[in-house]
Backbone and ligand atoms as CSV (ligand in chain L), in Angstrom:
chain,resi,resn,atom,element,x,y,z
A,1,UNK,N,N,-8.316,-29.185,-28.026
A,1,UNK,CA,C,-7.174,-28.766,-27.195
A,1,UNK,C,C,-7.660,-28.520,-25.764
A,2,UNK,N,N,-7.072,-29.226,-24.797
A,2,UNK,CA,C,-7.522,-29.095,-23.415
A,2,UNK,C,C,-6.636,-28.208,-22.553
A,3,UNK,N,N,-5.447,-27.879,-23.058
A,3,UNK,CA,C,-4.525,-27.007,-22.320
A,3,UNK,C,C,-4.006,-25.910,-23.231
A,4,UNK,N,N,-3.777,-24.736,-22.640
A,4,UNK,CA,C,-3.181,-23.610,-23.369
A,4,UNK,C,C,-2.186,-22.922,-22.447
A,5,UNK,N,N,-1.127,-22.346,-23.027
A,5,UNK,CA,C,-0.130,-21.645,-22.233
A,5,UNK,C,C,-0.155,-20.159,-22.573
A,6,UNK,N,N,0.172,-19.325,-21.571
A,6,UNK,CA,C,0.228,-17.887,-21.804
A,6,UNK,C,C,1.389,-17.261,-21.064
A,7,UNK,N,N,1.802,-16.093,-21.546
A,7,UNK,CA,C,2.935,-15.374,-20.949
A,7,UNK,C,C,2.513,-13.944,-20.618
A,8,UNK,N,N,3.034,-13.400,-19.538
A,8,UNK,CA,C,2.754,-12.011,-19.180
A,8,UNK,C,C,3.985,-11.314,-18.631
A,9,UNK,N,N,4.067,-10.018,-18.875
A,9,UNK,CA,C,5.181,-9.193,-18.363
A,9,UNK,C,C,4.612,-7.850,-17.943
A,10,UNK,N,N,5.134,-7.307,-16.832
A,10,UNK,CA,C,4.732,-5.949,-16.449
A,10,UNK,C,C,5.865,-5.274,-15.690
A,11,UNK,N,N,5.907,-3.960,-15.772
A,11,UNK,CA,C,6.887,-3.164,-15.036
A,11,UNK,C,C,6.217,-1.868,-14.587
A,12,UNK,N,N,6.497,-1.453,-13.355
A,12,UNK,CA,C,6.011,-0.162,-12.852
A,12,UNK,C,C,7.162,0.579,-12.184
A,13,UNK,N,N,7.164,1.904,-12.310
A,13,UNK,CA,C,8.187,2.738,-11.676
A,13,UNK,C,C,7.899,2.893,-10.183
A,14,UNK,N,N,8.958,2.969,-9.400
A,14,UNK,CA,C,8.797,3.204,-7.962
A,14,UNK,C,C,8.590,4.701,-7.716
A,15,UNK,N,N,7.735,4.986,-6.748
A,15,UNK,CA,C,7.536,6.392,-6.329
A,15,UNK,C,C,7.341,6.411,-4.812
A,16,UNK,N,N,7.762,7.500,-4.160
A,16,UNK,CA,C,7.523,7.610,-2.719
A,16,UNK,C,C,6.050,7.896,-2.444
A,17,UNK,N,N,5.605,7.573,-1.254
A,17,UNK,CA,C,4.274,7.987,-0.809
A,17,UNK,C,C,3.122,7.132,-1.281
A,18,UNK,N,N,3.424,5.890,-1.746
A,18,UNK,CA,C,2.345,4.956,-2.102
A,18,UNK,C,C,2.643,3.624,-1.435
A,19,UNK,N,N,1.620,2.890,-1.024
A,19,UNK,CA,C,1.886,1.555,-0.468
A,19,UNK,C,C,2.486,0.649,-1.545
A,20,UNK,N,N,3.434,-0.194,-1.169
A,20,UNK,CA,C,4.003,-1.164,-2.107
A,20,UNK,C,C,3.236,-2.468,-1.986
A,21,UNK,N,N,2.523,-2.829,-3.061
A,21,UNK,CA,C,1.723,-4.062,-3.075
A,21,UNK,C,C,2.265,-4.971,-4.163
A,22,UNK,N,N,2.642,-6.176,-3.773
A,22,UNK,CA,C,3.168,-7.160,-4.728
A,22,UNK,C,C,2.523,-8.510,-4.441
A,23,UNK,N,N,1.908,-9.098,-5.434
A,23,UNK,CA,C,1.244,-10.388,-5.234
A,23,UNK,C,C,0.174,-10.320,-4.162
A,24,UNK,N,N,-0.478,-9.155,-4.042
A,24,UNK,CA,C,-1.564,-9.009,-3.082
A,24,UNK,C,C,-1.116,-8.767,-1.654
A,25,UNK,N,N,0.202,-8.617,-1.435
A,25,UNK,CA,C,0.744,-8.420,-0.087
A,25,UNK,C,C,1.340,-7.012,-0.003
A,26,UNK,N,N,0.999,-6.287,1.048
A,26,UNK,CA,C,1.533,-4.931,1.246
A,26,UNK,C,C,2.825,-4.997,2.054
A,27,UNK,N,N,3.875,-4.388,1.502
A,27,UNK,CA,C,5.193,-4.393,2.142
A,27,UNK,C,C,5.392,-3.099,2.924
A,28,UNK,N,N,6.091,-3.209,4.032
A,28,UNK,CA,C,6.471,-2.036,4.808
A,28,UNK,C,C,7.715,-1.461,4.130
A,29,UNK,N,N,7.545,-0.361,3.398
A,29,UNK,CA,C,8.590,0.115,2.502
A,29,UNK,C,C,8.453,1.629,2.338
A,30,UNK,N,N,9.555,2.310,2.011
A,30,UNK,CA,C,9.509,3.777,1.874
A,30,UNK,C,C,9.107,4.217,0.467
A,31,UNK,N,N,8.705,3.276,-0.379
A,31,UNK,CA,C,8.194,3.632,-1.705
A,31,UNK,C,C,7.107,2.652,-2.112
A,32,UNK,N,N,6.343,3.039,-3.136
A,32,UNK,CA,C,5.359,2.148,-3.733
A,32,UNK,C,C,5.578,2.147,-5.232
A,33,UNK,N,N,4.578,1.712,-5.982
A,33,UNK,CA,C,4.687,1.690,-7.440
A,33,UNK,C,C,3.663,2.640,-8.040
A,34,UNK,N,N,4.086,3.320,-9.096
A,34,UNK,CA,C,3.224,4.284,-9.773
A,34,UNK,C,C,2.281,3.535,-10.720
A,35,UNK,N,N,1.018,3.916,-10.710
A,35,UNK,CA,C,0.060,3.274,-11.602
A,35,UNK,C,C,-1.354,3.674,-11.249
A,36,UNK,N,N,-2.279,3.321,-12.122
A,36,UNK,CA,C,-3.689,3.700,-11.928
A,36,UNK,C,C,-4.315,2.879,-10.800
A,37,UNK,N,N,-4.074,1.557,-10.825
A,37,UNK,CA,C,-4.569,0.672,-9.770
A,37,UNK,C,C,-3.539,0.685,-8.633
A,38,UNK,N,N,-3.514,-0.369,-7.828
A,38,UNK,CA,C,-2.486,-0.450,-6.783
A,38,UNK,C,C,-1.099,-0.728,-7.387
A,39,UNK,N,N,-1.040,-0.906,-8.704
A,39,UNK,CA,C,0.224,-1.039,-9.466
A,39,UNK,C,C,1.005,-2.307,-9.116
A,40,UNK,N,N,0.277,-3.350,-8.710
A,40,UNK,CA,C,0.885,-4.634,-8.342
A,40,UNK,C,C,1.350,-5.349,-9.630
A,41,UNK,N,N,2.608,-5.100,-10.016
A,41,UNK,CA,C,3.088,-5.588,-11.317
A,41,UNK,C,C,3.114,-7.116,-11.387
A,42,UNK,N,N,3.335,-7.777,-10.251
A,42,UNK,CA,C,3.347,-9.241,-10.258
A,42,UNK,C,C,1.958,-9.776,-10.624
A,43,UNK,N,N,0.947,-9.241,-9.973
A,43,UNK,CA,C,-0.421,-9.697,-10.254
A,43,UNK,C,C,-0.829,-9.321,-11.680
A,44,UNK,N,N,-0.368,-8.153,-12.164
A,44,UNK,CA,C,-0.684,-7.759,-13.543
A,44,UNK,C,C,-0.048,-8.724,-14.555
A,45,UNK,N,N,1.197,-9.132,-14.302
A,45,UNK,CA,C,1.856,-10.090,-15.202
A,45,UNK,C,C,1.091,-11.416,-15.220
A,46,UNK,N,N,0.611,-11.837,-14.051
A,46,UNK,CA,C,-0.168,-13.084,-13.971
A,46,UNK,C,C,-1.494,-12.927,-14.725
A,47,UNK,N,N,-2.158,-11.787,-14.566
A,47,UNK,CA,C,-3.402,-11.528,-15.317
A,47,UNK,C,C,-3.144,-11.650,-16.817
A,48,UNK,N,N,-2.061,-11.035,-17.295
A,48,UNK,CA,C,-1.764,-11.070,-18.723
A,48,UNK,C,C,-1.408,-12.481,-19.197
A,49,UNK,N,N,-0.741,-13.267,-18.357
A,49,UNK,CA,C,-0.421,-14.649,-18.726
A,49,UNK,C,C,-1.711,-15.460,-18.892
A,50,UNK,N,N,-2.648,-15.278,-17.958
A,50,UNK,CA,C,-3.928,-16.008,-18.037
A,50,UNK,C,C,-4.734,-15.554,-19.248
A,51,UNK,N,N,-4.809,-14.237,-19.454
A,51,UNK,CA,C,-5.555,-13.707,-20.600
A,51,UNK,C,C,-4.913,-14.170,-21.904
A,52,UNK,N,N,-3.585,-14.141,-21.951
A,52,UNK,CA,C,-2.869,-14.563,-23.152
A,52,UNK,C,C,-3.127,-16.031,-23.470
A,53,UNK,N,N,-3.176,-16.858,-22.437
A,53,UNK,CA,C,-3.434,-18.285,-22.647
A,53,UNK,C,C,-4.790,-18.508,-23.306
A,54,UNK,N,N,-5.756,-17.663,-22.963
A,54,UNK,CA,C,-7.098,-17.772,-23.544
A,54,UNK,C,C,-7.217,-16.964,-24.837
A,55,UNK,N,N,-6.087,-16.401,-25.304
A,55,UNK,CA,C,-6.058,-15.562,-26.512
A,55,UNK,C,C,-6.990,-14.360,-26.386
A,56,UNK,N,N,-7.115,-13.849,-25.166
A,56,UNK,CA,C,-7.923,-12.654,-24.914
A,56,UNK,C,C,-7.017,-11.426,-24.927
A,57,UNK,N,N,-7.592,-10.221,-25.094
A,57,UNK,CA,C,-6.771,-9.000,-25.059
A,57,UNK,C,C,-6.132,-8.808,-23.680
A,58,UNK,N,N,-5.187,-7.878,-23.580
A,58,UNK,CA,C,-4.418,-7.736,-22.333
A,58,UNK,C,C,-5.202,-6.983,-21.251
A,59,UNK,N,N,-4.571,-6.879,-20.111
A,59,UNK,CA,C,-5.191,-6.310,-18.912
A,59,UNK,C,C,-5.652,-4.861,-19.140
A,60,UNK,N,N,-4.916,-4.126,-19.981
A,60,UNK,CA,C,-5.277,-2.736,-20.272
A,60,UNK,C,C,-6.609,-2.622,-21.006
A,61,UNK,N,N,-6.967,-3.658,-21.741
A,61,UNK,CA,C,-8.253,-3.696,-22.442
A,61,UNK,C,C,-9.400,-3.883,-21.442
A,62,UNK,N,N,-9.200,-4.764,-20.472
A,62,UNK,CA,C,-10.269,-5.069,-19.513
A,62,UNK,C,C,-10.395,-4.004,-18.426
A,63,UNK,N,N,-9.239,-3.412,-18.038
A,63,UNK,CA,C,-9.227,-2.445,-16.934
A,63,UNK,C,C,-8.465,-1.192,-17.362
A,64,UNK,N,N,-9.020,-0.388,-18.277
A,64,UNK,CA,C,-8.290,0.770,-18.807
A,64,UNK,C,C,-7.983,1.798,-17.723
A,65,UNK,N,N,-6.805,2.446,-17.859
A,65,UNK,CA,C,-6.412,3.417,-16.834
A,65,UNK,C,C,-7.155,4.745,-16.970
A,66,UNK,N,N,-8.119,4.777,-17.899
A,66,UNK,CA,C,-8.982,5.951,-18.031
A,66,UNK,C,C,-10.291,5.735,-17.263
A,67,UNK,N,N,-10.466,4.530,-16.712
A,67,UNK,CA,C,-11.719,4.174,-16.037
A,67,UNK,C,C,-11.565,4.388,-14.526
A,68,UNK,N,N,-12.364,5.317,-13.986
A,68,UNK,CA,C,-12.264,5.679,-12.555
A,68,UNK,C,C,-12.562,4.489,-11.637
A,69,UNK,N,N,-13.279,3.478,-12.161
A,69,UNK,CA,C,-13.582,2.292,-11.355
A,69,UNK,C,C,-12.327,1.584,-10.865
A,70,UNK,N,N,-11.238,1.684,-11.669
A,70,UNK,CA,C,-10.013,0.933,-11.355
A,70,UNK,C,C,-8.946,1.801,-10.699
A,71,UNK,N,N,-9.314,3.054,-10.351
A,71,UNK,CA,C,-8.386,3.953,-9.663
A,71,UNK,C,C,-8.070,3.357,-8.291
A,72,UNK,N,N,-6.781,3.148,-8.030
A,72,UNK,CA,C,-6.302,2.549,-6.768
A,72,UNK,C,C,-6.886,1.154,-6.514
A,73,UNK,N,N,-7.372,0.494,-7.564
A,73,UNK,CA,C,-8.020,-0.808,-7.411
A,73,UNK,C,C,-7.062,-1.840,-6.834
A,74,UNK,N,N,-7.624,-2.734,-6.023
A,74,UNK,CA,C,-6.896,-3.901,-5.522
A,74,UNK,C,C,-6.723,-4.861,-6.709
A,75,UNK,N,N,-5.501,-5.139,-7.085
A,75,UNK,CA,C,-5.269,-5.973,-8.269
A,75,UNK,C,C,-5.729,-7.415,-8.068
A,76,UNK,N,N,-5.943,-7.839,-6.814
A,76,UNK,CA,C,-6.521,-9.172,-6.605
A,76,UNK,C,C,-7.949,-9.217,-7.146
A,77,UNK,N,N,-8.648,-8.085,-7.073
A,77,UNK,CA,C,-10.003,-8.011,-7.649
A,77,UNK,C,C,-9.917,-8.116,-9.175
A,78,UNK,N,N,-8.903,-7.455,-9.763
A,78,UNK,CA,C,-8.714,-7.567,-11.222
A,78,UNK,C,C,-8.450,-9.025,-11.600
A,79,UNK,N,N,-7.608,-9.688,-10.808
A,79,UNK,CA,C,-7.277,-11.096,-11.083
A,79,UNK,C,C,-8.534,-11.970,-10.983
A,80,UNK,N,N,-9.374,-11.684,-10.003
A,80,UNK,CA,C,-10.640,-12.437,-9.884
A,80,UNK,C,C,-11.515,-12.222,-11.127
A,81,UNK,N,N,-11.531,-10.995,-11.633
A,81,UNK,CA,C,-12.282,-10.707,-12.866
A,81,UNK,C,C,-11.714,-11.496,-14.046
A,82,UNK,N,N,-10.387,-11.575,-14.118
A,82,UNK,CA,C,-9.733,-12.307,-15.207
A,82,UNK,C,C,-10.115,-13.785,-15.145
A,83,UNK,N,N,-10.067,-14.363,-13.947
A,83,UNK,CA,C,-10.425,-15.780,-13.792
A,83,UNK,C,C,-11.891,-15.990,-14.181
A,84,UNK,N,N,-12.752,-15.034,-13.837
A,84,UNK,CA,C,-14.172,-15.123,-14.215
A,84,UNK,C,C,-14.343,-15.034,-15.735
A,85,UNK,N,N,-13.547,-14.168,-16.372
A,85,UNK,CA,C,-13.614,-14.032,-17.845
A,85,UNK,C,C,-13.198,-15.336,-18.514
A,86,UNK,N,N,-12.195,-16.003,-17.932
A,86,UNK,CA,C,-11.766,-17.301,-18.467
A,86,UNK,C,C,-12.868,-18.348,-18.287
A,87,UNK,N,N,-13.458,-18.334,-17.099
A,87,UNK,CA,C,-14.480,-19.333,-16.792
A,87,UNK,C,C,-15.662,-19.201,-17.757
A,88,UNK,N,N,-16.036,-17.955,-18.066
A,88,UNK,CA,C,-17.128,-17.721,-19.023
A,88,UNK,C,C,-16.843,-18.345,-20.384
A,89,UNK,N,N,-15.556,-18.475,-20.690
A,89,UNK,CA,C,-15.154,-19.038,-21.978
A,89,UNK,C,C,-14.751,-20.504,-21.865
A,90,UNK,N,N,-15.008,-21.115,-20.692
A,90,UNK,CA,C,-14.778,-22.553,-20.525
A,90,UNK,C,C,-13.371,-22.936,-20.102
A,91,UNK,N,N,-12.620,-21.984,-19.551
A,91,UNK,CA,C,-11.249,-22.263,-19.095
A,91,UNK,C,C,-11.088,-21.999,-17.604
A,92,UNK,N,N,-10.125,-22.686,-17.000
A,92,UNK,CA,C,-9.728,-22.351,-15.631
A,92,UNK,C,C,-8.210,-22.460,-15.524
A,93,UNK,N,N,-7.591,-21.715,-14.593
A,93,UNK,CA,C,-6.136,-21.812,-14.418
A,93,UNK,C,C,-5.752,-23.227,-13.990
A,94,UNK,N,N,-4.631,-23.733,-14.512
A,94,UNK,CA,C,-4.104,-25.043,-14.101
A,94,UNK,C,C,-2.870,-24.852,-13.222
A,95,UNK,N,N,-1.953,-24.013,-13.644
A,95,UNK,CA,C,-0.855,-23.592,-12.768
A,95,UNK,C,C,-0.259,-22.297,-13.277
A,96,UNK,N,N,0.466,-21.650,-12.386
A,96,UNK,CA,C,1.093,-20.357,-12.675
A,96,UNK,C,C,2.532,-20.429,-12.194
A,97,UNK,N,N,3.435,-19.803,-12.942
A,97,UNK,CA,C,4.806,-19.629,-12.460
A,97,UNK,C,C,5.209,-18.189,-12.761
A,98,UNK,N,N,5.788,-17.515,-11.780
A,98,UNK,CA,C,6.121,-16.100,-11.964
A,98,UNK,C,C,7.452,-15.765,-11.319
A,99,UNK,N,N,8.108,-14.757,-11.873
A,99,UNK,CA,C,9.357,-14.235,-11.318
A,99,UNK,C,C,9.210,-12.738,-11.116
A,100,UNK,N,N,9.577,-12.298,-9.932
A,100,UNK,CA,C,9.533,-10.873,-9.595
A,100,UNK,C,C,10.971,-10.362,-9.576
A,101,UNK,N,N,11.191,-9.195,-10.179
A,101,UNK,CA,C,12.539,-8.622,-10.222
A,101,UNK,C,C,12.514,-7.291,-9.488
A,102,UNK,N,N,13.113,-7.276,-8.303
A,102,UNK,CA,C,13.109,-6.079,-7.455
A,102,UNK,C,C,14.425,-5.994,-6.696
A,103,UNK,N,N,15.035,-4.826,-6.702
A,103,UNK,CA,C,16.272,-4.647,-5.944
A,103,UNK,C,C,15.966,-4.591,-4.442
A,104,UNK,N,N,14.896,-3.955,-4.106
A,104,UNK,CA,C,14.419,-3.805,-2.733
A,104,UNK,C,C,12.911,-3.861,-2.770
A,105,UNK,N,N,12.204,-4.165,-1.691
A,105,UNK,CA,C,12.687,-4.734,-0.439
A,105,UNK,C,C,12.984,-6.222,-0.597
A,106,UNK,N,N,13.338,-6.891,0.480
A,106,UNK,CA,C,13.527,-8.343,0.454
A,106,UNK,C,C,12.155,-9.004,0.271
A,107,UNK,N,N,12.030,-9.789,-0.799
A,107,UNK,CA,C,10.743,-10.401,-1.152
A,107,UNK,C,C,10.586,-11.786,-0.532
A,108,UNK,N,N,11.694,-12.532,-0.496
A,108,UNK,CA,C,11.634,-13.960,-0.135
A,108,UNK,C,C,10.848,-14.244,1.153
A,109,UNK,N,N,11.007,-13.438,2.220
A,109,UNK,CA,C,10.278,-13.765,3.461
A,109,UNK,C,C,8.763,-13.687,3.317
A,110,UNK,N,N,8.262,-13.041,2.242
A,110,UNK,CA,C,6.806,-12.877,2.083
A,110,UNK,C,C,6.234,-13.773,0.976
A,111,UNK,N,N,7.069,-14.631,0.365
A,111,UNK,CA,C,6.604,-15.429,-0.783
A,111,UNK,C,C,5.402,-16.311,-0.433
A,112,UNK,N,N,5.422,-16.905,0.755
A,112,UNK,CA,C,4.320,-17.800,1.147
A,112,UNK,C,C,3.004,-17.031,1.242
A,113,UNK,N,N,3.067,-15.828,1.815
A,113,UNK,CA,C,1.866,-14.977,1.910
A,113,UNK,C,C,1.356,-14.582,0.522
A,114,UNK,N,N,2.304,-14.259,-0.372
A,114,UNK,CA,C,1.914,-13.853,-1.722
A,114,UNK,C,C,1.245,-15.018,-2.445
A,115,UNK,N,N,1.822,-16.223,-2.292
A,115,UNK,CA,C,1.210,-17.406,-2.916
A,115,UNK,C,C,-0.202,-17.626,-2.382
A,116,UNK,N,N,-0.387,-17.419,-1.088
A,116,UNK,CA,C,-1.710,-17.621,-0.482
A,116,UNK,C,C,-2.717,-16.627,-1.058
A,117,UNK,N,N,-2.300,-15.369,-1.236
A,117,UNK,CA,C,-3.203,-14.356,-1.797
A,117,UNK,C,C,-3.557,-14.706,-3.240
A,118,UNK,N,N,-2.551,-15.131,-4.013
A,118,UNK,CA,C,-2.782,-15.459,-5.429
A,118,UNK,C,C,-3.625,-16.729,-5.561
A,119,UNK,N,N,-3.443,-17.673,-4.629
A,119,UNK,CA,C,-4.244,-18.897,-4.635
A,119,UNK,C,C,-5.713,-18.554,-4.397
A,120,UNK,N,N,-5.958,-17.643,-3.457
A,120,UNK,CA,C,-7.329,-17.234,-3.140
A,120,UNK,C,C,-7.988,-16.583,-4.366
A,121,UNK,N,N,-7.254,-15.738,-5.063
A,121,UNK,CA,C,-7.839,-14.995,-6.191
A,121,UNK,C,C,-8.041,-15.858,-7.426
A,122,UNK,N,N,-7.205,-16.884,-7.596
A,122,UNK,CA,C,-7.276,-17.706,-8.811
A,122,UNK,C,C,-8.059,-18.995,-8.603
A,123,UNK,N,N,-8.274,-19.397,-7.356
A,123,UNK,CA,C,-8.898,-20.687,-7.084
A,123,UNK,C,C,-7.932,-21.848,-7.206
A,124,UNK,N,N,-6.643,-21.539,-7.397
A,124,UNK,CA,C,-5.622,-22.588,-7.473
A,124,UNK,C,C,-5.195,-22.988,-6.067
A,125,UNK,N,N,-4.638,-24.218,-5.952
A,125,UNK,CA,C,-4.009,-24.561,-4.677
A,125,UNK,C,C,-2.605,-23.939,-4.656
A,126,UNK,N,N,-2.085,-23.735,-3.458
A,126,UNK,CA,C,-0.782,-23.077,-3.309
A,126,UNK,C,C,0.307,-23.848,-4.061
A,127,UNK,N,N,0.189,-25.169,-4.121
A,127,UNK,CA,C,1.250,-25.944,-4.792
A,127,UNK,C,C,1.136,-25.891,-6.323
A,128,UNK,N,N,0.179,-25.130,-6.836
A,128,UNK,CA,C,0.092,-24.890,-8.284
A,128,UNK,C,C,0.583,-23.485,-8.638
A,129,UNK,N,N,1.192,-22.824,-7.668
A,129,UNK,CA,C,1.700,-21.468,-7.894
A,129,UNK,C,C,3.196,-21.428,-7.605
A,130,UNK,N,N,3.983,-21.204,-8.638
A,130,UNK,CA,C,5.433,-21.020,-8.492
A,130,UNK,C,C,5.715,-19.528,-8.400
A,131,UNK,N,N,6.616,-19.158,-7.505
A,131,UNK,CA,C,6.921,-17.733,-7.317
A,131,UNK,C,C,8.377,-17.605,-6.886
A,132,UNK,N,N,9.136,-16.815,-7.643
A,132,UNK,CA,C,10.538,-16.572,-7.314
A,132,UNK,C,C,10.784,-15.070,-7.301
A,133,UNK,N,N,11.774,-14.673,-6.542
A,133,UNK,CA,C,12.168,-13.267,-6.541
A,133,UNK,C,C,13.666,-13.193,-6.783
A,134,UNK,N,N,14.058,-12.221,-7.612
A,134,UNK,CA,C,15.467,-11.998,-7.865
A,134,UNK,C,C,15.718,-10.500,-7.942
A,135,UNK,N,N,16.985,-10.108,-8.002
A,135,UNK,CA,C,17.329,-8.702,-8.227
A,135,UNK,C,C,17.891,-8.594,-9.639
A,136,UNK,N,N,18.183,-7.370,-10.061
A,136,UNK,CA,C,18.848,-7.203,-11.356
A,136,UNK,C,C,20.329,-6.888,-11.174
A,137,UNK,N,N,20.860,-7.276,-10.019
A,137,UNK,CA,C,22.304,-7.152,-9.762
A,137,UNK,C,C,22.802,-5.723,-9.960
A,138,UNK,N,N,21.954,-4.755,-9.630
A,138,UNK,CA,C,22.376,-3.356,-9.710
A,138,UNK,C,C,22.386,-2.762,-11.112
A,139,UNK,N,N,22.019,-3.562,-12.125
A,139,UNK,CA,C,22.057,-3.030,-13.493
A,139,UNK,C,C,20.700,-2.439,-13.891
A,140,UNK,N,N,20.694,-1.548,-14.773
A,140,UNK,CA,C,19.528,-0.843,-15.361
A,140,UNK,C,C,18.609,-0.207,-14.303
A,141,UNK,N,N,17.471,0.300,-14.738
A,141,UNK,CA,C,16.583,1.029,-13.823
A,141,UNK,C,C,16.054,0.144,-12.697
A,142,UNK,N,N,15.797,-1.127,-12.986
A,142,UNK,CA,C,15.329,-2.024,-11.925
A,142,UNK,C,C,16.439,-2.181,-10.887
A,143,UNK,N,N,17.657,-2.365,-11.358
A,143,UNK,CA,C,18.802,-2.531,-10.467
A,143,UNK,C,C,19.077,-1.297,-9.621
A,144,UNK,N,N,18.720,-0.128,-10.135
A,144,UNK,CA,C,18.906,1.111,-9.378
A,144,UNK,C,C,17.690,1.427,-8.503
A,145,UNK,N,N,16.717,0.505,-8.483
A,145,UNK,CA,C,15.554,0.692,-7.615
A,145,UNK,C,C,14.521,1.653,-8.167
A,146,UNK,N,N,14.605,1.954,-9.467
A,146,UNK,CA,C,13.656,2.902,-10.069
A,146,UNK,C,C,12.389,2.222,-10.575
A,147,UNK,N,N,12.405,0.903,-10.635
A,147,UNK,CA,C,11.242,0.163,-11.135
A,147,UNK,C,C,11.266,-1.261,-10.589
A,148,UNK,N,N,10.097,-1.899,-10.614
A,148,UNK,CA,C,9.965,-3.321,-10.262
A,148,UNK,C,C,9.217,-3.991,-11.414
A,149,UNK,N,N,9.679,-5.172,-11.808
A,149,UNK,CA,C,9.081,-5.869,-12.953
A,149,UNK,C,C,8.731,-7.304,-12.572
A,150,UNK,N,N,7.891,-7.912,-13.393
A,150,UNK,CA,C,7.523,-9.309,-13.178
A,150,UNK,C,C,7.250,-10.006,-14.504
A,151,UNK,N,N,7.639,-11.269,-14.568
A,151,UNK,CA,C,7.310,-12.148,-15.692
A,151,UNK,C,C,6.431,-13.272,-15.147
A,152,UNK,N,N,5.506,-13.752,-15.968
A,152,UNK,CA,C,4.669,-14.871,-15.527
A,152,UNK,C,C,4.305,-15.755,-16.717
A,153,UNK,N,N,4.161,-17.033,-16.453
A,153,UNK,CA,C,3.539,-17.944,-17.412
A,153,UNK,C,C,2.378,-18.624,-16.712
A,154,UNK,N,N,1.369,-18.985,-17.482
A,154,UNK,CA,C,0.203,-19.655,-16.910
A,154,UNK,C,C,-0.256,-20.746,-17.863
A,155,UNK,N,N,-0.652,-21.860,-17.288
A,155,UNK,CA,C,-1.304,-22.908,-18.048
A,155,UNK,C,C,-2.785,-22.861,-17.669
A,156,UNK,N,N,-3.650,-22.957,-18.683
A,156,UNK,CA,C,-5.092,-23.036,-18.398
A,156,UNK,C,C,-5.616,-24.342,-18.987
A,157,UNK,N,N,-6.711,-24.848,-18.403
A,157,UNK,CA,C,-7.284,-26.102,-18.887
A,157,UNK,C,C,-8.774,-25.945,-19.088
A,158,UNK,N,N,-9.314,-26.780,-19.956
A,158,UNK,CA,C,-10.766,-26.791,-20.204
A,158,UNK,C,C,-11.487,-27.223,-18.943
A,159,UNK,N,N,-12.535,-26.496,-18.594
A,159,UNK,CA,C,-13.327,-26.860,-17.418
A,159,UNK,C,C,-14.102,-28.140,-17.729
L,1,MG,MG,MG,0.617,-2.938,-14.652
């Protein structure tokens, strides 16, 4: 088998007084996301999609929130670790597609920057990274701005 597919999902609650980091890009915003690392749920969903494709345990196994090393960690560094873990096992990312669900702020103007950050961390070209942003139309906690979530799928291929 030369290709494998994986899926990832993550959600973090919004809180005031933290930088909002999504896909490796910091947004000018009056809230951030609660979490042990920088709480970049988009990058976490992508990490889990890549790990899942390789049938490896999830991001919490590799970067436990009890480990001080990952306190406020840049999730792009976590993603680089994930890609390295795949490479050790003979896999590399082939393409990624992800959807971010956030009521605020406006994501679309920063999508190109986010793709560039994710391309750098994964070693993929920008045209191998799909990224969309949507809202939850005001429904549930995401729609009320209490949380931001992300879904991702990833294809990996044998090196
Ligand atoms: Mg997370």
